C-alpha positions as CSV (number, residue, x, y, z in Angstrom):
1,I,1.0,16.8,13.5
2,G,0.8,20.3,12.2
3,Y,0.4,23.7,13.8
4,P,-1.8,26.2,11.9
5,S,-0.3,29.6,11.4
6,S,-1.8,32.7,9.8
7,Q,1.3,34.9,10.3
8,P,2.7,36.2,7.0
9,G,6.0,34.7,5.9
10,S,5.7,31.8,8.3
11,G,5.7,29.3,5.5
12,V,3.1,27.1,7.2
13,K,-0.3,26.8,5.5
14,P,-3.3,26.8,7.8
15,I,-5.2,23.5,8.2
16,R,-8.5,23.5,6.3
17,S,-11.4,23.7,8.7
18,T,-14.2,22.8,6.3
19,F,-14.8,20.6,3.2
20,K,-17.9,19.6,1.3
21,D,-19.2,16.1,0.5
22,I,-22.4,14.7,-1.0
23,E,-24.1,14.7,2.4
24,G,-23.3,18.3,3.1
25,Q,-20.5,20.3,4.7
26,Y,-18.0,18.9,7.3
27,R,-16.3,21.3,9.6
28,L,-13.5,21.2,12.2
29,R,-15.3,21.1,15.6
30,D,-12.4,21.3,18.0
31,E,-8.7,22.0,17.8
32,I,-5.9,21.1,20.3
33,S,-3.4,23.8,20.9
34,Y,-0.4,23.5,23.1
35,H,1.9,26.0,24.8
36,P,4.8,27.1,22.6
37,K,7.2,25.4,25.1
38,M,5.4,22.1,24.6
39,R,5.6,22.4,20.8
40,K,9.4,22.2,21.0
41,V,9.0,18.8,22.7
42,F,6.5,17.5,20.1
43,R,9.0,17.2,17.2
44,P,8.0,14.3,14.9
45,T,10.8,11.8,14.4
46,G,8.6,9.2,12.5
47,P,5.1,8.2,11.7
48,T,2.4,9.3,14.1
49,R,-0.2,6.8,15.3
50,I,-3.4,7.6,17.2
51,S,-5.4,5.1,19.4
52,F,-8.9,5.5,20.7
53,V,-10.8,3.6,23.5
54,W,-14.2,3.9,25.1
55,T,-14.5,3.1,28.8
56,N,-16.8,0.4,29.9
57,D,-20.0,1.3,31.8
58,D,-19.9,0.3,35.5
59,V,-23.0,-1.7,36.1
60,D,-24.4,-3.6,39.1
61,E,-26.0,-7.0,39.2
62,A,-29.4,-5.6,38.3
63,G,-27.9,-3.7,35.3
64,G,-28.0,-0.2,36.8
65,R,-25.2,2.3,36.6
66,V,-22.9,2.7,39.5
67,G,-20.9,5.9,39.6
68,P,-18.7,7.7,42.2
69,K,-21.8,8.8,44.1
70,G,-23.4,5.3,44.2
71,K,-26.2,3.6,42.3
72,G,-27.9,5.6,39.6
73,D,-25.1,8.0,39.2
74,A,-25.0,9.3,35.6
75,T,-21.3,10.2,35.8
76,S,-20.5,6.6,35.0
77,S,-21.4,7.1,31.4
78,P,-18.7,6.0,28.9
79,V,-15.8,8.4,28.1
80,Q,-13.5,8.2,25.1
81,Y,-9.7,8.6,25.5
82,F,-7.2,8.9,22.7
83,A,-3.4,9.1,22.6
84,F,-0.9,9.7,19.9
85,N,2.9,9.5,19.6
86,V,4.9,12.4,18.4
87,G,8.7,12.6,18.9
88,E,9.6,11.4,22.4
89,S,6.2,12.3,23.8
90,M,2.7,10.8,23.9
91,P,-0.2,13.1,25.0
92,L,-3.4,11.6,26.3
93,H,-6.7,13.4,26.1
94,R,-10.3,12.6,26.8
95,F,-13.4,13.3,24.8
96,I,-16.7,13.4,26.7
97,D,-19.5,13.8,24.2
98,E,-20.5,15.6,21.0
99,K,-21.3,18.8,22.9
100,E,-18.3,18.9,25.3
101,A,-14.7,18.0,24.8
102,E,-11.8,18.3,27.2
103,Y,-8.3,18.7,25.9
104,S,-6.1,19.5,28.8
105,D,-2.5,18.7,29.8
106,K,-3.7,17.5,33.2
107,D,-4.9,14.1,31.8
108,A,-1.4,12.9,31.0
109,S,1.6,13.9,28.8
110,M,4.1,11.0,28.8
111,T,7.7,11.7,27.8
112,F,10.2,9.0,27.2
113,R,13.9,8.8,26.5
114,V,13.3,6.7,23.4
115,P,10.7,7.7,20.8
116,P,7.5,5.6,21.0
117,T,6.4,4.1,17.7
118,A,3.2,2.3,18.4
119,Q,0.5,2.1,21.1
120,A,-2.9,0.5,21.8
121,F,-5.5,0.6,24.5
122,N,-7.1,-2.5,25.9
123,P,-10.9,-2.0,25.5
124,S,-11.7,-5.0,27.7
125,T,-10.2,-3.3,30.8
126,A,-10.8,0.4,30.1
127,T,-12.7,2.2,32.9
128,R,-13.0,5.8,34.0
129,S,-10.4,5.2,36.6
130,S,-8.0,2.8,34.9
131,L,-6.5,2.2,31.4
132,D,-4.1,-0.4,30.0
133,L,-2.0,1.2,27.3
134,A,0.6,-1.0,25.6
135,I,3.4,1.1,24.1
136,G,6.1,0.0,21.7
137,F,9.4,1.8,21.2
138,E,12.0,2.3,18.5
139,S,14.5,0.2,20.6
140,G,12.1,-2.8,20.6
141,D,11.0,-2.3,24.3
142,I,7.4,-2.8,25.2
143,L,5.7,-1.1,28.1
144,V,2.2,-1.6,29.6
145,Y,1.4,1.7,31.2
146,E,-1.5,3.0,33.3
147,P,-1.7,6.7,32.1
148,L,-4.4,7.9,34.6
149,G,-2.5,6.6,37.6
150,K,0.9,7.2,35.9
151,S,2.2,3.9,36.9
152,Y,4.1,1.1,35.0
153,T,2.2,-2.3,34.9
154,S,4.7,-4.4,33.0
155,Y,8.0,-4.0,31.0
156,F,8.9,-6.4,28.3
157,N,11.7,-7.2,25.8
158,R,14.4,-5.2,27.6
159,E,18.0,-5.1,26.2
160,P,16.1,-6.7,24.1
161,R,15.8,-10.3,25.3
162,M,13.1,-11.8,23.2
163,N,13.3,-10.1,19.8
164,T,15.3,-7.3,18.1
165,G,14.0,-4.6,15.9
166,K,11.6,-1.6,16.0
167,V,8.0,-2.1,17.2
168,H,5.8,-1.1,14.3
169,D,2.3,-1.9,15.7
170,I,0.5,-3.4,18.7
171,A,-3.0,-4.9,19.0
172,W,-4.8,-6.4,22.0
173,L,-6.7,-9.7,21.5
174,P,-10.4,-8.9,21.5
175,N,-12.2,-9.8,24.8
176,S,-8.8,-10.6,26.5
177,K,-7.5,-8.8,29.6
178,N,-3.9,-9.9,29.2
179,L,-2.9,-11.0,25.7
180,F,-1.6,-8.6,23.0
181,V,0.5,-8.9,19.9
182,A,3.4,-6.8,18.7
183,A,4.8,-6.5,15.2
184,F,8.5,-5.9,14.7
185,G,10.8,-4.6,12.0
186,N,12.6,-7.9,11.6
187,G,9.4,-9.6,10.4
188,C,8.4,-11.4,13.6
189,L,5.4,-11.2,15.8
190,L,5.4,-11.6,19.6
191,V,2.3,-12.8,21.5
192,L,2.7,-11.5,25.1
193,D,0.9,-11.8,28.4
194,K,1.0,-8.8,30.6
195,E,1.1,-11.0,33.7
196,R,4.1,-13.0,32.7
197,E,7.9,-12.4,32.9
198,D,10.4,-12.3,30.0
199,F,12.4,-15.4,29.1
200,P,14.3,-15.7,25.8
201,L,13.4,-18.4,23.4
202,P,16.1,-20.5,21.7
203,A,17.2,-19.2,18.3
204,R,15.6,-20.6,15.1
205,T,17.9,-23.2,13.6
206,D,16.5,-23.5,10.1
207,A,16.9,-20.9,7.4
208,T,14.2,-21.8,5.0
209,G,12.2,-18.6,5.4
210,E,9.0,-20.5,5.8
211,F,6.3,-19.4,8.3
212,C,6.7,-21.1,11.7
213,V,5.7,-20.5,15.3
214,M,7.7,-21.2,18.5
215,H,6.2,-21.4,22.0
216,S,7.6,-20.9,25.4
217,R,8.4,-24.1,27.3
218,Q,7.0,-22.8,30.6
219,A,3.5,-21.4,31.0
220,K,4.7,-18.6,33.3
221,N,7.1,-17.0,30.8
222,N,6.9,-14.6,27.9
223,P,6.6,-14.7,25.0
224,V,3.5,-16.9,24.7
225,S,4.6,-17.5,21.1
226,K,6.9,-16.1,18.5
227,W,5.8,-16.0,14.9
228,Y,8.4,-15.9,12.1
229,V,6.3,-14.3,9.3
230,S,8.6,-12.5,6.9
231,D,12.2,-11.4,6.3
232,K,11.1,-7.8,6.1
233,A,9.3,-5.4,8.5
234,L,5.7,-6.0,9.5
235,T,4.1,-2.6,9.3
236,A,0.6,-3.1,10.6
237,L,-1.7,-5.7,12.2
238,S,-5.3,-6.0,13.3
239,F,-7.7,-8.6,14.6
240,S,-11.0,-9.3,13.0
241,P,-14.0,-8.0,15.0
242,D,-14.7,-11.5,16.4
243,G,-11.0,-12.1,17.2
244,T,-10.8,-15.2,14.9
245,Y,-8.4,-13.9,12.3
246,L,-5.3,-11.7,12.5
247,A,-4.3,-9.6,9.5
248,V,-0.7,-8.6,9.1
249,A,0.6,-6.2,6.5
250,G,4.3,-6.2,5.5
251,Q,6.9,-4.2,3.8
252,D,7.4,-7.0,1.4
253,G,4.0,-6.2,-0.2
254,Y,2.0,-9.0,1.2
255,L,-1.2,-8.9,3.3
256,R,-1.4,-12.2,5.3
257,V,-4.5,-13.4,7.2
258,F,-4.0,-16.0,9.9
259,D,-6.3,-18.1,12.0
260,F,-5.0,-16.9,15.4
261,A,-6.1,-19.8,17.5
262,E,-4.9,-22.5,15.1
263,E,-1.7,-20.4,14.2
264,R,-2.3,-21.1,10.5
265,L,-2.0,-19.0,7.4
266,I,-5.4,-18.7,5.7
267,V,-4.7,-16.5,2.7
268,S,-2.3,-13.9,1.5
269,F,-2.7,-11.0,-1.0
270,R,-0.1,-9.0,-3.0
271,S,-0.1,-5.3,-3.3
272,Y,-0.1,-3.5,-6.7
273,F,3.3,-2.1,-6.0
274,G,5.6,-1.7,-3.0
275,G,4.8,-2.4,0.7
276,F,1.7,-2.0,2.8
277,R,1.6,0.7,5.5
278,C,-1.8,0.3,7.1
279,L,-4.9,-1.9,7.2
280,A,-8.4,-2.0,8.7
281,W,-11.1,-4.7,9.0
282,S,-14.7,-4.0,7.8
283,P,-17.3,-4.0,10.6
284,D,-18.7,-7.3,9.4
285,G,-15.3,-8.9,9.3
286,K,-15.5,-9.9,5.6
287,C,-13.2,-7.4,4.0
288,I,-9.9,-5.6,4.7
289,A,-8.9,-2.2,3.4
290,T,-5.2,-1.5,3.0
291,G,-3.0,1.4,2.0
292,G,0.6,1.6,1.1
293,E,3.4,2.7,-1.2
294,D,1.3,2.3,-4.4
295,D,-0.8,5.4,-3.5
296,L,-3.9,3.1,-3.7
297,V,-6.5,2.1,-1.2
298,T,-7.3,-1.6,-1.9
299,L,-10.3,-3.5,-0.7
300,F,-9.8,-7.2,-0.3
301,S,-12.5,-9.9,0.3
302,V,-11.2,-12.5,2.8
303,A,-14.2,-14.8,2.2
304,E,-13.9,-14.7,-1.6
305,R,-10.1,-14.4,-1.5
306,R,-9.9,-11.7,-4.2
307,V,-9.5,-8.0,-4.8
308,L,-12.8,-6.1,-4.7
309,A,-11.5,-2.7,-5.7
310,R,-8.4,-0.5,-6.0
311,C,-9.2,3.1,-5.2
312,A,-7.0,5.8,-6.8
313,G,-7.1,9.3,-5.4
314,H,-4.0,9.9,-3.4
315,Q,-0.8,11.4,-4.8
316,S,1.5,9.9,-2.2
317,W,1.7,7.0,0.2
318,V,-1.4,6.1,2.1
319,A,-0.7,6.3,5.9
320,A,-4.0,5.3,7.5
321,V,-7.4,3.7,6.7
322,A,-10.5,3.3,8.8
323,F,-14.1,2.1,8.2
324,D,-17.2,4.0,9.2
325,R,-19.1,1.7,11.6
326,F,-22.3,3.7,11.3
327,T,-22.6,4.2,7.5
328,G,-23.1,1.3,5.1
329,T,-25.3,-1.7,4.6
330,M,-24.3,-5.2,5.8
331,D,-27.8,-6.7,5.9
332,P,-27.7,-10.0,3.9
333,R,-31.1,-9.1,2.4
334,F,-29.6,-6.1,0.6
335,Q,-26.5,-5.4,-1.4
336,T,-23.5,-4.8,0.9
337,S,-21.9,-1.4,0.9
338,Y,-19.1,0.2,2.9
339,R,-17.8,3.6,3.7
340,F,-14.2,4.0,4.7
341,G,-11.7,6.9,4.9
342,S,-8.0,7.2,4.1
343,V,-5.3,9.6,5.0
344,G,-2.2,10.1,2.8
345,E,1.1,11.7,3.0
346,D,-0.2,14.1,0.4
347,A,-2.2,15.8,3.2
348,R,-5.5,14.5,1.8
349,V,-8.4,12.9,3.6
350,I,-10.6,10.9,1.2
351,L,-13.9,9.3,2.0
352,W,-14.9,6.3,-0.1
353,D,-18.3,4.6,-0.7
354,Y,-18.1,1.1,-2.0
355,A,-21.1,-0.8,-3.5
356,H,-20.5,-4.0,-5.4
357,E,-22.9,-3.1,-8.3
358,A,-21.4,0.4,-8.7
359,V,-17.8,-0.8,-9.3
360,R,-16.6,-0.2,-12.9
361,R,-15.0,-3.4,-14.2
362,P,-12.3,-2.9,-16.8
363,R,-12.7,-5.2,-19.9
364,V,-9.2,-6.7,-19.6
365,L,-9.5,-7.4,-15.9
366,S,-12.9,-9.0,-16.3
367,Q,-11.4,-11.6,-18.7
368,A,-8.4,-12.4,-16.5
369,A,-8.0,-15.5,-14.4
370,P,-9.0,-15.2,-10.7
371,M,-6.3,-13.8,-8.5
372,S,-4.1,-16.3,-6.7
373,A,-4.2,-16.3,-2.9
374,G,-0.5,-15.7,-3.0
375,P,2.6,-17.6,-1.9
376,P,3.4,-18.7,1.7
377,A,4.7,-16.2,4.2
378,G,8.2,-15.0,3.5
379,R,8.2,-16.3,-0.1
380,P,8.5,-14.0,-3.2
381,A,5.9,-14.3,-5.9
382,Q,6.7,-16.8,-8.7
383,T,6.2,-15.7,-12.3
384,T,4.0,-17.9,-14.6
385,S,5.9,-20.0,-17.0
386,P,4.9,-20.3,-20.7
387,D,4.0,-24.0,-20.1
388,D,1.5,-23.2,-17.4
389,P,-2.1,-23.9,-18.6
390,R,-3.2,-20.5,-17.1
391,H,-0.6,-18.8,-19.3
392,R,-1.9,-20.6,-22.4
393,V,-5.5,-19.7,-21.6
394,A,-4.6,-16.0,-21.1
395,T,-2.5,-16.0,-24.3
396,A,-5.4,-17.6,-26.2
397,R,-7.8,-15.0,-25.0
398,T,-5.3,-12.2,-26.0
399,L,-4.8,-13.7,-29.5
400,A,-8.6,-14.1,-29.9
401,G,-9.1,-10.4,-29.0
402,V,-6.4,-9.4,-31.5
403,G,-8.0,-11.6,-34.1
404,R,-11.4,-10.0,-33.6
405,S,-9.8,-6.6,-33.9
406,L,-8.0,-7.5,-37.2
407,S,-11.2,-9.0,-38.6
408,S,-13.1,-5.8,-37.9
409,A,-10.3,-3.7,-39.5
410,A,-10.3,-6.0,-42.6
411,F,-14.1,-5.7,-43.0
412,I,-14.0,-1.9,-42.8
413,L,-11.1,-1.9,-45.4
414,F,-13.1,-4.1,-47.7
415,V,-16.2,-1.9,-47.5
416,C,-14.1,1.2,-48.3
417,V,-12.5,-0.5,-51.3
418,W,-15.9,-1.6,-52.6
419,F,-17.3,1.9,-52.4
420,A,-14.2,3.3,-54.2
421,C,-14.6,0.8,-57.1
422,L,-18.3,1.4,-57.3
423,S,-17.7,5.2,-57.6
424,R,-15.2,4.7,-60.5
425,L,-17.6,2.5,-62.4
426,R,-20.3,5.1,-62.1
427,S,-18.0,7.9,-63.3
428,A,-16.9,5.8,-66.2
């Protein structure tokens, strides 16, 4: 969160309001400004996350809109809300349409004693009069809050009772009114039901570090299940558009994709360097874009279980990625293409266009063996031994390439010597 300032000597650079792209010029349409007293409260203490939600249309049995004034009332059209955490506060604002935007403090400005670290709206229950906002805190507490009515719906993991560690991310299960998942700093996931009460699970007895899932013994208690995924922090999670798969990014540098219903690891991918910090599913659910500490935006194919592209453009850690749902081609009759954007800690916003036929394939990478799906959850990568057949194949390819290079050099040297001898014979 930054505050533009044009005063000389303030030391704060103004935020750019325009930039150009191949389609034309983009400009800043609206800007939120707060009272100076509020700015003192909005002091960032960690990463800022922003969440969006569209309210559902109220329809009657015949399919007509029903608003506050009755049937046919146009005021029941969808409204978009967004909230973000900064310091110990979480402002909530609503966005009406492309021509009109409302950014006012009367919507809600929530302030807590402990800094919130993650939040997510439930799109299945969002209406113009009620919202379900799950909020995670640095202390590990989780709160389901109704910001429009300013009331608490549920309070989980107090003291904490079910799991320790900071809440890094929260996601609601698609098409579910009650279930959501929280990712913690100790490498665990909690699947929670907002209608249930807390009850601690017994401690894990084995210390193998393998992925495992524990369930509550009673159907009325939380957590619904507890997933032991890694021994390091889980930084981001997201469900596929159809809710079948759950992607989890970790500080250990692994992106893991689970079958959520079967509670089974499908595939895992390794980062180029360092840990992951964000991820996003493509609109068709076939690919995942990630960003992290390697300053790269990486596009993974879940179906093909390989890396599609590594996009270099940022000069610092990548903090957020998102796909454009309205741009790109996902028709199977044509070549698939995506557009996605990324935001880095270098204060850059980069838009990427991906098309399979336009990707430049380095010669060395095109001859390499296919990428492995990665080790199980919680396990470090194993290096390839010299006795491994894949190692011998790669070594043979390398030596063959060196042999071809030496053969070419020897031929050029022979031609040069031959021309030199021929010149001496002519001169003699």
